[in-house]
C-alpha positions in Angstrom: -4.7 -42.8 20.8 -7.9 -44.1 22.0 -6.0 -45.5 25.0 -4.1 -42.8 25.8 -6.8 -40.7 25.3 -8.9 -42.5 27.8 -6.1 -43.4 30.1 -5.6 -39.1 30.9 -8.4 -37.9 30.2 -7.9 -34.3 29.9 -10.1 -31.3 31.1 -8.4 -29.7 27.9 -6.6 -30.8 24.9 -5.4 -28.7 22.2 -4.9 -30.6 19.4 -2.8 -30.2 16.1 -2.3 -31.3 12.2 -5.8 -33.0 12.6 -7.5 -33.3 9.4 -11.8 -33.9 10.1 -11.3 -37.6 9.8 -9.0 -37.7 12.2 -11.0 -34.9 14.6 -13.4 -37.4 14.2 -12.0 -40.3 15.4 -10.3 -38.2 18.4 -14.1 -37.2 19.2 -15.5 -40.6 18.5 -12.6 -42.2 21.5 -13.0 -39.5 24.2 -16.4 -40.4 26.5 -19.7 -38.8 25.2 -19.5 -35.2 27.6 -16.6 -34.7 25.5 -17.1 -32.0 23.1 -15.0 -29.9 20.9 -14.7 -26.4 18.1 -12.3 -26.4 15.9 -12.5 -24.7 11.8 -10.1 -26.4 8.9 -6.9 -24.2 8.1 -8.1 -23.6 4.6 -12.0 -23.3 6.1 -14.8 -25.5 6.7 -13.5 -29.3 6.8 -10.6 -28.1 4.6 -7.0 -28.9 6.2 -5.9 -29.6 9.4 -7.8 -28.2 12.3 -6.5 -26.4 15.8 -9.4 -28.1 17.6 -10.3 -27.4 21.3 -11.3 -30.9 23.3 -12.6 -30.0 26.2 -14.9 -31.8 29.8 -18.6 -30.8 29.3 -18.7 -31.7 32.7 -16.1 -29.8 33.8 -15.5 -26.3 31.4 -18.5 -24.6 29.2 -17.6 -22.6 26.3 -18.9 -18.9 26.1 -17.6 -17.9 22.7 -14.9 -18.9 20.5 -13.2 -17.9 17.6 -10.6 -18.6 14.5 -7.9 -16.3 13.3 -5.1 -17.0 11.0 -1.9 -15.4 11.9 -1.0 -13.3 8.8 -1.6 -9.2 8.4 -5.3 -10.0 7.7 -5.9 -12.3 10.4 -10.1 -12.2 10.1 -9.8 -13.5 6.5 -10.0 -17.7 5.6 -7.3 -19.3 4.3 -4.5 -15.8 4.4 -0.9 -15.6 4.4 1.8 -13.3 4.5 4.9 -13.5 6.2 7.2 -16.0 3.5 5.2 -19.2 5.2 4.2 -21.5 1.9 1.9 -23.3 4.4 -1.1 -21.4 6.4 -1.1 -21.3 10.0 -3.9 -19.9 12.2 -5.5 -20.0 16.1 -8.3 -21.1 17.6 -9.8 -19.3 20.6 -12.2 -20.8 23.5 -13.4 -18.4 26.7 -14.4 -21.2 28.9 -16.1 -20.9 32.6 -15.1 -23.6 35.0 -18.2 -25.0 36.2 -16.3 -26.6 39.6 -15.3 -23.1 40.4 -16.6 -20.3 38.3 -13.8 -19.3 37.1 -13.6 -18.2 33.2 -9.8 -18.8 30.8 -9.4 -18.2 27.9 -7.8 -21.3 25.8 -5.9 -20.3 22.8 -4.1 -23.4 20.4 -2.2 -22.7 17.5 0.2 -24.3 15.0 3.5 -22.2 13.8 5.6 -22.6 10.9 7.9 -25.6 10.2 10.1 -23.2 7.5 10.5 -19.6 8.2 11.8 -17.9 11.9 10.2 -15.0 10.7 6.4 -16.1 9.9 7.3 -17.8 13.6 7.9 -14.3 15.4 5.1 -12.5 13.9 3.0 -14.9 14.3 4.0 -15.3 18.0 3.1 -11.1 18.1 0.1 -11.6 16.8 -1.0 -13.9 19.9 1.2 -11.5 22.3 -1.4 -8.8 21.1 -4.5 -10.1 21.3 -4.0 -11.7 24.3 -2.6 -8.1 26.0 -6.2 -7.0 25.3 -7.2 -9.6 27.1 -7.4 -9.8 30.9 -8.6 -13.3 31.8 -6.4 -16.1 32.4 -4.8 -17.4 29.8 -4.1 -21.6 28.3 -1.6 -21.1 25.1 -1.2 -24.6 23.6 0.6 -25.4 20.6 3.2 -27.5 18.3 5.6 -23.9 17.9 8.5 -25.2 15.7 11.1 -23.8 17.8 12.5 -24.1 21.0 12.9 -22.3 23.9 15.3 -19.1 23.7 14.0 -18.3 20.3 12.3 -15.0 18.8 8.6 -16.1 19.3 9.3 -18.0 22.4 11.1 -14.8 24.3 7.8 -13.0 23.0 5.1 -14.9 24.2 7.0 -15.5 27.8 7.4 -12.0 28.0 3.9 -12.1 29.2 3.0 -15.7 30.1 5.5 -18.3 31.7 6.0 -21.8 30.5 5.0 -24.5 32.4 7.9 -27.0 31.8 9.8 -23.8 33.3 8.2 -23.1 36.3 6.4 -25.9 37.7 7.3 -29.4 38.8 8.5 -31.7 36.3 6.9 -35.4 36.7 8.5 -37.0 33.9 12.4 -36.1 32.2 12.8 -34.4 29.0 12.2 -35.3 25.7 12.6 -34.0 22.1 8.9 -33.7 21.7 9.1 -34.3 17.9 10.0 -38.3 17.1 8.4 -38.4 13.6 8.0 -42.1 14.7 11.6 -43.0 15.8 13.7 -43.3 19.1 13.3 -40.4 21.8 15.8 -38.1 21.8 16.7 -37.2 26.0 16.6 -33.2 26.4 16.0 -32.8 22.6 14.4 -30.2 20.9 10.8 -28.8 23.2 9.2 -27.5 20.2 5.7 -28.0 22.0 4.5 -25.9 24.3 2.2 -25.1 27.2 2.3 -21.2 28.1 -0.2 -19.5 30.7 -0.8 -16.2 32.5 -2.7 -16.3 35.9 -2.2 -19.8 36.7 -0.7 -22.3 39.1 1.5 -24.9 37.9 1.2 -28.3 39.8 2.8 -30.4 37.4 4.0 -30.6 33.7 5.2 -33.4 32.1 5.9 -34.5 28.4 4.1 -38.5 27.8 5.8 -40.9 26.3 3.0 -43.6 26.2 3.4 -46.0 23.4 1.9 -49.8 23.3 4.5 -52.3 21.7 6.5 -49.6 20.0 3.9 -47.8 18.6 3.4 -44.3 19.0 -0.2 -42.4 18.9 1.3 -39.6 17.3 4.7 -38.5 16.1 5.3 -35.6 18.5 5.0 -36.4 22.3 2.2 -35.0 24.0 3.1 -32.2 26.6 0.6 -31.9 29.7 0.0 -29.6 32.5 -1.6 -29.5 35.8 -2.7 -25.9 36.4 -4.8 -23.5 38.5 -6.2 -20.3 38.8 
């Protein structure tokens, strides 16, 4: 993981499923000019984070918040739609130090069991972003594929970078579970944008001696506002 991070040095990184110790490891592995914003989905450092890492030389956070994918999004640890696992979203409004422009980064992880929870979660994120006039970057493990109700709901107002931008890598299923890669397999991890031009899109197959840094392939996009 450290080798991957130092090779790529992303300006913005959305993570899913990280426990506090793992998030701390990533913070340690990145250079000192990186910072992160996140909260455990059960509050404090408890359970998994939807942490957003960023290069402070490039991006300045102006405000942030955490919401839960439920009928009571401000209630920590809440769930409503048949999902057994608590799901949440972290968002940050950034200023780009290089261009002076602002945008909103949103990072989430949809439910792996309930299609209804994925759809309702997508509706919550969609409604939240409809009230937002700034450009948007939405990253996440959506546990669903293009053409699904969740994807259709979100792409009514956002562009899927893999579908709109020039691709610099082959297509693979983004979840591999540390097993063999699946060419043209299910793409359940997406980067969606609004108000941005996609310069390139990629699915990163980095590994070392057969060992992958994570059980999903990192999805990447180079964008401009």
